TITORVEX-344401 format. One record per residue (C-alpha): residue number from 1; y, z, x. Coordinates in pm, 1 decimal, m for minus. Layout:
N
<site><resi>NUM</resi><yy>Y</yy><zz>Z</zz><xx>X</xx></site>
...
***
This chain:
188
<site><resi>1</resi><yy>0.0</yy><zz>0.0</zz><xx>0.0</xx></site>
<site><resi>2</resi><yy>237.5</yy><zz>86.6</zz><xx>284.9</xx></site>
<site><resi>3</resi><yy>170.5</yy><zz>m250.1</zz><xx>449.1</xx></site>
<site><resi>4</resi><yy>255.3</yy><zz>m449.0</zz><xx>135.1</xx></site>
<site><resi>5</resi><yy>574.6</yy><zz>m240.6</zz><xx>93.5</xx></site>
<site><resi>6</resi><yy>682.6</yy><zz>m323.4</zz><xx>448.1</xx></site>
<site><resi>7</resi><yy>607.6</yy><zz>m690.9</zz><xx>396.0</xx></site>
<site><resi>8</resi><yy>820.8</yy><zz>m682.8</zz><xx>78.8</xx></site>
<site><resi>9</resi><yy>1109.1</yy><zz>m524.1</zz><xx>273.5</xx></site>
<site><resi>10</resi><yy>1084.4</yy><zz>m788.3</zz><xx>545.7</xx></site>
<site><resi>11</resi><yy>1076.8</yy><zz>m1069.3</zz><xx>291.3</xx></site>
<site><resi>12</resi><yy>1382.4</yy><zz>m933.9</zz><xx>106.2</xx></site>
<site><resi>13</resi><yy>1564.3</yy><zz>m874.9</zz><xx>434.7</xx></site>
<site><resi>14</resi><yy>1483.7</yy><zz>m1224.9</zz><xx>569.0</xx></site>
<site><resi>15</resi><yy>1560.3</yy><zz>m1406.2</zz><xx>244.9</xx></site>
<site><resi>16</resi><yy>1903.6</yy><zz>m1245.2</zz><xx>229.4</xx></site>
<site><resi>17</resi><yy>1981.3</yy><zz>m1338.8</zz><xx>589.6</xx></site>
<site><resi>18</resi><yy>1896.9</yy><zz>m1699.4</zz><xx>502.7</xx></site>
<site><resi>19</resi><yy>2096.1</yy><zz>m1683.8</zz><xx>177.6</xx></site>
<site><resi>20</resi><yy>2417.3</yy><zz>m1550.3</zz><xx>334.2</xx></site>
<site><resi>21</resi><yy>2390.5</yy><zz>m1785.8</zz><xx>632.4</xx></site>
<site><resi>22</resi><yy>2362.3</yy><zz>m2079.4</zz><xx>393.3</xx></site>
<site><resi>23</resi><yy>2652.1</yy><zz>m1939.7</zz><xx>187.8</xx></site>
<site><resi>24</resi><yy>2870.6</yy><zz>m1939.3</zz><xx>499.6</xx></site>
<site><resi>25</resi><yy>2768.7</yy><zz>m2292.1</zz><xx>597.3</xx></site>
<site><resi>26</resi><yy>2826.7</yy><zz>m2420.4</zz><xx>243.1</xx></site>
<site><resi>27</resi><yy>3173.8</yy><zz>m2267.2</zz><xx>235.0</xx></site>
<site><resi>28</resi><yy>3262.4</yy><zz>m2433.7</zz><xx>564.1</xx></site>
<site><resi>29</resi><yy>3152.8</yy><zz>m2775.2</zz><xx>441.7</xx></site>
<site><resi>30</resi><yy>3340.0</yy><zz>m2713.7</zz><xx>114.8</xx></site>
<site><resi>31</resi><yy>3660.0</yy><zz>m2625.3</zz><xx>300.8</xx></site>
<site><resi>32</resi><yy>3619.1</yy><zz>m2933.6</zz><xx>521.5</xx></site>
<site><resi>33</resi><yy>3591.8</yy><zz>m3152.9</zz><xx>211.2</xx></site>
<site><resi>34</resi><yy>3231.8</yy><zz>m3258.1</zz><xx>274.0</xx></site>
<site><resi>35</resi><yy>3122.9</yy><zz>m3214.0</zz><xx>m86.7</xx></site>
<site><resi>36</resi><yy>2778.9</yy><zz>m3380.4</zz><xx>m72.4</xx></site>
<site><resi>37</resi><yy>2663.9</yy><zz>m3180.3</zz><xx>227.7</xx></site>
<site><resi>38</resi><yy>2806.3</yy><zz>m2863.8</zz><xx>67.0</xx></site>
<site><resi>39</resi><yy>2621.7</yy><zz>m2938.2</zz><xx>m258.1</xx></site>
<site><resi>40</resi><yy>2294.4</yy><zz>m2999.4</zz><xx>m71.9</xx></site>
<site><resi>41</resi><yy>2324.3</yy><zz>m2672.6</zz><xx>119.0</xx></site>
<site><resi>42</resi><yy>2414.1</yy><zz>m2502.0</zz><xx>m211.3</xx></site>
<site><resi>43</resi><yy>2078.5</yy><zz>m2599.5</zz><xx>m360.6</xx></site>
<site><resi>44</resi><yy>1893.0</yy><zz>m2411.0</zz><xx>m86.7</xx></site>
<site><resi>45</resi><yy>2145.1</yy><zz>m2126.4</zz><xx>m93.7</xx></site>
<site><resi>46</resi><yy>2101.2</yy><zz>m2053.8</zz><xx>m465.3</xx></site>
<site><resi>47</resi><yy>1723.1</yy><zz>m2078.4</zz><xx>m432.8</xx></site>
<site><resi>48</resi><yy>1723.4</yy><zz>m1812.1</zz><xx>m160.4</xx></site>
<site><resi>49</resi><yy>1971.0</yy><zz>m1598.3</zz><xx>m357.7</xx></site>
<site><resi>50</resi><yy>1761.3</yy><zz>m1609.0</zz><xx>m675.7</xx></site>
<site><resi>51</resi><yy>1441.9</yy><zz>m1532.9</zz><xx>m488.4</xx></site>
<site><resi>52</resi><yy>1588.4</yy><zz>m1236.6</zz><xx>m295.7</xx></site>
<site><resi>53</resi><yy>1773.0</yy><zz>m1084.3</zz><xx>m590.2</xx></site>
<site><resi>54</resi><yy>1470.9</yy><zz>m1132.2</zz><xx>m813.0</xx></site>
<site><resi>55</resi><yy>1252.3</yy><zz>m936.8</zz><xx>m569.8</xx></site>
<site><resi>56</resi><yy>1502.0</yy><zz>m649.4</zz><xx>m568.3</xx></site>
<site><resi>57</resi><yy>1552.3</yy><zz>m644.8</zz><xx>m947.0</xx></site>
<site><resi>58</resi><yy>1178.0</yy><zz>m656.2</zz><xx>m1013.9</xx></site>
<site><resi>59</resi><yy>1138.0</yy><zz>m341.1</zz><xx>m803.6</xx></site>
<site><resi>60</resi><yy>1456.5</yy><zz>m144.3</zz><xx>m871.6</xx></site>
<site><resi>61</resi><yy>1270.7</yy><zz>186.2</zz><xx>m849.9</xx></site>
<site><resi>62</resi><yy>1227.7</yy><zz>123.2</zz><xx>m474.7</xx></site>
<site><resi>63</resi><yy>1568.0</yy><zz>198.3</zz><xx>m322.0</xx></site>
<site><resi>64</resi><yy>1445.5</yy><zz>71.8</zz><xx>15.7</xx></site>
<site><resi>65</resi><yy>1438.4</yy><zz>m281.5</zz><xx>m131.2</xx></site>
<site><resi>66</resi><yy>1807.4</yy><zz>m254.2</zz><xx>m214.6</xx></site>
<site><resi>67</resi><yy>1878.1</yy><zz>m123.1</zz><xx>136.1</xx></site>
<site><resi>68</resi><yy>1684.3</yy><zz>m417.1</zz><xx>287.9</xx></site>
<site><resi>69</resi><yy>1885.8</yy><zz>m653.8</zz><xx>66.5</xx></site>
<site><resi>70</resi><yy>2216.6</yy><zz>m499.6</zz><xx>179.3</xx></site>
<site><resi>71</resi><yy>2118.2</yy><zz>m499.3</zz><xx>548.2</xx></site>
<site><resi>72</resi><yy>2003.2</yy><zz>m861.2</zz><xx>518.1</xx></site>
<site><resi>73</resi><yy>2339.5</yy><zz>m947.9</zz><xx>366.1</xx></site>
<site><resi>74</resi><yy>2525.5</yy><zz>m787.0</zz><xx>657.1</xx></site>
<site><resi>75</resi><yy>2311.2</yy><zz>m956.8</zz><xx>918.8</xx></site>
<site><resi>76</resi><yy>2343.4</yy><zz>m1282.8</zz><xx>724.7</xx></site>
<site><resi>77</resi><yy>2721.3</yy><zz>m1267.3</zz><xx>764.4</xx></site>
<site><resi>78</resi><yy>2682.9</yy><zz>m1239.4</zz><xx>1141.5</xx></site>
<site><resi>79</resi><yy>2416.4</yy><zz>m1510.0</zz><xx>1146.5</xx></site>
<site><resi>80</resi><yy>2630.8</yy><zz>m1743.0</zz><xx>935.0</xx></site>
<site><resi>81</resi><yy>2924.6</yy><zz>m1694.8</zz><xx>1169.3</xx></site>
<site><resi>82</resi><yy>2704.1</yy><zz>m1783.1</zz><xx>1467.8</xx></site>
<site><resi>83</resi><yy>2581.7</yy><zz>m2096.6</zz><xx>1289.4</xx></site>
<site><resi>84</resi><yy>2943.0</yy><zz>m2190.8</zz><xx>1210.2</xx></site>
<site><resi>85</resi><yy>3039.8</yy><zz>m2150.7</zz><xx>1577.3</xx></site>
<site><resi>86</resi><yy>2755.1</yy><zz>m2381.3</zz><xx>1679.8</xx></site>
<site><resi>87</resi><yy>2837.8</yy><zz>m2643.9</zz><xx>1415.5</xx></site>
<site><resi>88</resi><yy>3209.4</yy><zz>m2642.9</zz><xx>1507.0</xx></site>
<site><resi>89</resi><yy>3290.8</yy><zz>m2889.6</zz><xx>1229.7</xx></site>
<site><resi>90</resi><yy>3629.7</yy><zz>m3058.2</zz><xx>1233.3</xx></site>
<site><resi>91</resi><yy>3926.9</yy><zz>m3055.3</zz><xx>1466.7</xx></site>
<site><resi>92</resi><yy>4165.0</yy><zz>m2802.3</zz><xx>1613.5</xx></site>
<site><resi>93</resi><yy>4532.4</yy><zz>m2848.5</zz><xx>1697.0</xx></site>
<site><resi>94</resi><yy>4655.3</yy><zz>m2647.5</zz><xx>1991.5</xx></site>
<site><resi>95</resi><yy>5025.2</yy><zz>m2594.2</zz><xx>2056.4</xx></site>
<site><resi>96</resi><yy>5107.0</yy><zz>m2490.6</zz><xx>2411.2</xx></site>
<site><resi>97</resi><yy>5435.3</yy><zz>m2377.2</zz><xx>2558.4</xx></site>
<site><resi>98</resi><yy>5420.6</yy><zz>m2414.3</zz><xx>2935.7</xx></site>
<site><resi>99</resi><yy>5600.2</yy><zz>m2158.5</zz><xx>3147.4</xx></site>
<site><resi>100</resi><yy>5733.6</yy><zz>m2434.8</zz><xx>3375.2</xx></site>
<site><resi>101</resi><yy>5832.0</yy><zz>m2784.6</zz><xx>3255.2</xx></site>
<site><resi>102</resi><yy>5771.5</yy><zz>m2932.7</zz><xx>3601.8</xx></site>
<site><resi>103</resi><yy>5393.8</yy><zz>m2866.9</zz><xx>3584.1</xx></site>
<site><resi>104</resi><yy>5212.1</yy><zz>m3203.3</zz><xx>3525.6</xx></site>
<site><resi>105</resi><yy>5063.9</yy><zz>m3062.9</zz><xx>3205.4</xx></site>
<site><resi>106</resi><yy>5059.2</yy><zz>m3374.3</zz><xx>2988.2</xx></site>
<site><resi>107</resi><yy>4916.5</yy><zz>m3601.2</zz><xx>3259.6</xx></site>
<site><resi>108</resi><yy>4638.4</yy><zz>m3358.3</zz><xx>3348.7</xx></site>
<site><resi>109</resi><yy>4529.3</yy><zz>m3319.2</zz><xx>2986.2</xx></site>
<site><resi>110</resi><yy>4536.5</yy><zz>m3695.0</zz><xx>2925.4</xx></site>
<site><resi>111</resi><yy>4326.9</yy><zz>m3757.4</zz><xx>3238.5</xx></site>
<site><resi>112</resi><yy>4065.9</yy><zz>m3526.9</zz><xx>3089.1</xx></site>
<site><resi>113</resi><yy>4061.3</yy><zz>m3725.7</zz><xx>2763.1</xx></site>
<site><resi>114</resi><yy>4279.7</yy><zz>m3518.6</zz><xx>2532.4</xx></site>
<site><resi>115</resi><yy>4533.5</yy><zz>m3666.5</zz><xx>2293.8</xx></site>
<site><resi>116</resi><yy>4863.5</yy><zz>m3506.5</zz><xx>2391.4</xx></site>
<site><resi>117</resi><yy>5215.5</yy><zz>m3514.1</zz><xx>2255.1</xx></site>
<site><resi>118</resi><yy>5479.9</yy><zz>m3329.6</zz><xx>2454.6</xx></site>
<site><resi>119</resi><yy>5850.5</yy><zz>m3262.5</zz><xx>2443.2</xx></site>
<site><resi>120</resi><yy>6099.8</yy><zz>m3048.7</zz><xx>2626.9</xx></site>
<site><resi>121</resi><yy>6200.2</yy><zz>m2723.4</zz><xx>2466.8</xx></site>
<site><resi>122</resi><yy>6426.8</yy><zz>m2433.8</zz><xx>2545.9</xx></site>
<site><resi>123</resi><yy>6296.1</yy><zz>m2076.3</zz><xx>2533.9</xx></site>
<site><resi>124</resi><yy>6441.4</yy><zz>m1733.0</zz><xx>2590.1</xx></site>
<site><resi>125</resi><yy>6398.6</yy><zz>m1767.2</zz><xx>2966.5</xx></site>
<site><resi>126</resi><yy>6502.9</yy><zz>m2131.0</zz><xx>3000.6</xx></site>
<site><resi>127</resi><yy>6347.0</yy><zz>m2476.5</zz><xx>2992.4</xx></site>
<site><resi>128</resi><yy>5989.9</yy><zz>m2516.0</zz><xx>2872.1</xx></site>
<site><resi>129</resi><yy>5745.1</yy><zz>m2793.9</zz><xx>2801.0</xx></site>
<site><resi>130</resi><yy>5594.8</yy><zz>m2792.0</zz><xx>2451.6</xx></site>
<site><resi>131</resi><yy>5258.7</yy><zz>m2965.0</zz><xx>2420.1</xx></site>
<site><resi>132</resi><yy>5048.0</yy><zz>m3041.9</zz><xx>2114.1</xx></site>
<site><resi>133</resi><yy>4679.2</yy><zz>m3128.2</zz><xx>2160.8</xx></site>
<site><resi>134</resi><yy>4425.4</yy><zz>m3238.3</zz><xx>1900.1</xx></site>
<site><resi>135</resi><yy>4056.8</yy><zz>m3199.3</zz><xx>1987.6</xx></site>
<site><resi>136</resi><yy>3719.4</yy><zz>m3168.3</zz><xx>1815.5</xx></site>
<site><resi>137</resi><yy>3641.2</yy><zz>m2798.3</zz><xx>1758.5</xx></site>
<site><resi>138</resi><yy>3333.8</yy><zz>m2818.8</zz><xx>1979.8</xx></site>
<site><resi>139</resi><yy>3569.4</yy><zz>m2872.1</zz><xx>2276.3</xx></site>
<site><resi>140</resi><yy>3810.4</yy><zz>m2592.8</zz><xx>2182.0</xx></site>
<site><resi>141</resi><yy>3696.5</yy><zz>m2337.8</zz><xx>2440.3</xx></site>
<site><resi>142</resi><yy>3682.3</yy><zz>m2603.2</zz><xx>2710.5</xx></site>
<site><resi>143</resi><yy>4043.5</yy><zz>m2698.1</zz><xx>2626.1</xx></site>
<site><resi>144</resi><yy>4156.9</yy><zz>m2336.1</zz><xx>2661.1</xx></site>
<site><resi>145</resi><yy>3999.7</yy><zz>m2319.0</zz><xx>3006.4</xx></site>
<site><resi>146</resi><yy>4172.5</yy><zz>m2641.9</zz><xx>3111.9</xx></site>
<site><resi>147</resi><yy>4506.8</yy><zz>m2508.6</zz><xx>2984.2</xx></site>
<site><resi>148</resi><yy>4462.3</yy><zz>m2179.3</zz><xx>3169.8</xx></site>
<site><resi>149</resi><yy>4375.8</yy><zz>m2369.1</zz><xx>3489.6</xx></site>
<site><resi>150</resi><yy>4692.3</yy><zz>m2578.8</zz><xx>3458.1</xx></site>
<site><resi>151</resi><yy>4922.3</yy><zz>m2289.7</zz><xx>3363.1</xx></site>
<site><resi>152</resi><yy>4782.2</yy><zz>m1935.0</zz><xx>3344.2</xx></site>
<site><resi>153</resi><yy>5110.3</yy><zz>m1816.8</zz><xx>3185.5</xx></site>
<site><resi>154</resi><yy>5105.7</yy><zz>m2075.3</zz><xx>2904.6</xx></site>
<site><resi>155</resi><yy>5157.5</yy><zz>m1957.3</zz><xx>2546.8</xx></site>
<site><resi>156</resi><yy>4884.1</yy><zz>m2096.1</zz><xx>2319.9</xx></site>
<site><resi>157</resi><yy>4867.2</yy><zz>m2117.6</zz><xx>1939.0</xx></site>
<site><resi>158</resi><yy>4579.4</yy><zz>m2296.3</zz><xx>1761.9</xx></site>
<site><resi>159</resi><yy>4516.7</yy><zz>m2397.3</zz><xx>1401.7</xx></site>
<site><resi>160</resi><yy>4297.1</yy><zz>m2635.1</zz><xx>1203.4</xx></site>
<site><resi>161</resi><yy>4464.7</yy><zz>m2943.3</zz><xx>1058.8</xx></site>
<site><resi>162</resi><yy>4364.5</yy><zz>m3036.8</zz><xx>704.0</xx></site>
<site><resi>163</resi><yy>4416.4</yy><zz>m3410.9</zz><xx>741.1</xx></site>
<site><resi>164</resi><yy>4445.7</yy><zz>m3652.6</zz><xx>1032.5</xx></site>
<site><resi>165</resi><yy>4583.1</yy><zz>m4004.2</zz><xx>1004.1</xx></site>
<site><resi>166</resi><yy>4678.7</yy><zz>m4251.8</zz><xx>1275.9</xx></site>
<site><resi>167</resi><yy>4766.0</yy><zz>m4186.7</zz><xx>1636.3</xx></site>
<site><resi>168</resi><yy>4536.5</yy><zz>m4121.5</zz><xx>1930.6</xx></site>
<site><resi>169</resi><yy>4226.5</yy><zz>m4037.6</zz><xx>1724.7</xx></site>
<site><resi>170</resi><yy>4230.6</yy><zz>m4362.5</zz><xx>1531.6</xx></site>
<site><resi>171</resi><yy>4287.7</yy><zz>m4578.5</zz><xx>1840.9</xx></site>
<site><resi>172</resi><yy>4056.0</yy><zz>m4401.6</zz><xx>2087.5</xx></site>
<site><resi>173</resi><yy>3686.3</yy><zz>m4330.9</zz><xx>2089.5</xx></site>
<site><resi>174</resi><yy>3710.6</yy><zz>m3978.5</zz><xx>1948.6</xx></site>
<site><resi>175</resi><yy>3609.0</yy><zz>m3770.7</zz><xx>2247.2</xx></site>
<site><resi>176</resi><yy>3396.3</yy><zz>m3992.6</zz><xx>2469.8</xx></site>
<site><resi>177</resi><yy>3597.8</yy><zz>m3889.0</zz><xx>2775.3</xx></site>
<site><resi>178</resi><yy>3586.9</yy><zz>m3528.3</zz><xx>2654.9</xx></site>
<site><resi>179</resi><yy>3208.9</yy><zz>m3548.3</zz><xx>2627.7</xx></site>
<site><resi>180</resi><yy>3187.6</yy><zz>m3669.7</zz><xx>2988.5</xx></site>
<site><resi>181</resi><yy>3419.4</yy><zz>m3386.4</zz><xx>3094.9</xx></site>
<site><resi>182</resi><yy>3200.1</yy><zz>m3133.5</zz><xx>2913.5</xx></site>
<site><resi>183</resi><yy>2885.7</yy><zz>m3271.9</zz><xx>3078.9</xx></site>
<site><resi>184</resi><yy>3056.5</yy><zz>m3255.2</zz><xx>3419.2</xx></site>
<site><resi>185</resi><yy>3147.3</yy><zz>m2888.0</zz><xx>3363.9</xx></site>
<site><resi>186</resi><yy>2794.7</yy><zz>m2802.2</zz><xx>3247.4</xx></site>
<site><resi>187</resi><yy>2636.6</yy><zz>m2966.1</zz><xx>3551.9</xx></site>
<site><resi>188</resi><yy>2849.1</yy><zz>m2759.5</zz><xx>3792.5</xx></site>
***
């Protein structure tokens, strides 16, 4: 009897991890406007949800089932966030204010394959170079490292654009040079 109770707890726990992970992934695809992928993930999500909740409701007298459900939910949130980090769907826009406008910031980023727009700005302590970079999210951390190598004192702000039209990303091969740069870094 104890063995079947433990198996039930593990099933409830596991099903809820899967459910919440799928919930997170579905929400990401929904927010990115990928409705068909979101709907497909939703089918599996609701199946896992119904199965897990049904197991708990059928055995409400066993409080440990509810605890397993709650713990699975919590771990599912963490798991879903990890999956989201790995998927890295979409693009990120990074605004950088360089501490010194004479640093060859724009040229260095372009050589590495990034789409860059720059302009001169004036800050509290004098002249600055403002730079805006658009990159696939999977290259976000690599971009931060490149920026820090160019100017360790740079001020960085990042956000996700909702829509992209025209410019560098329409004309270029969306990230082929970035992919080579990433492979070069990984081989070192």
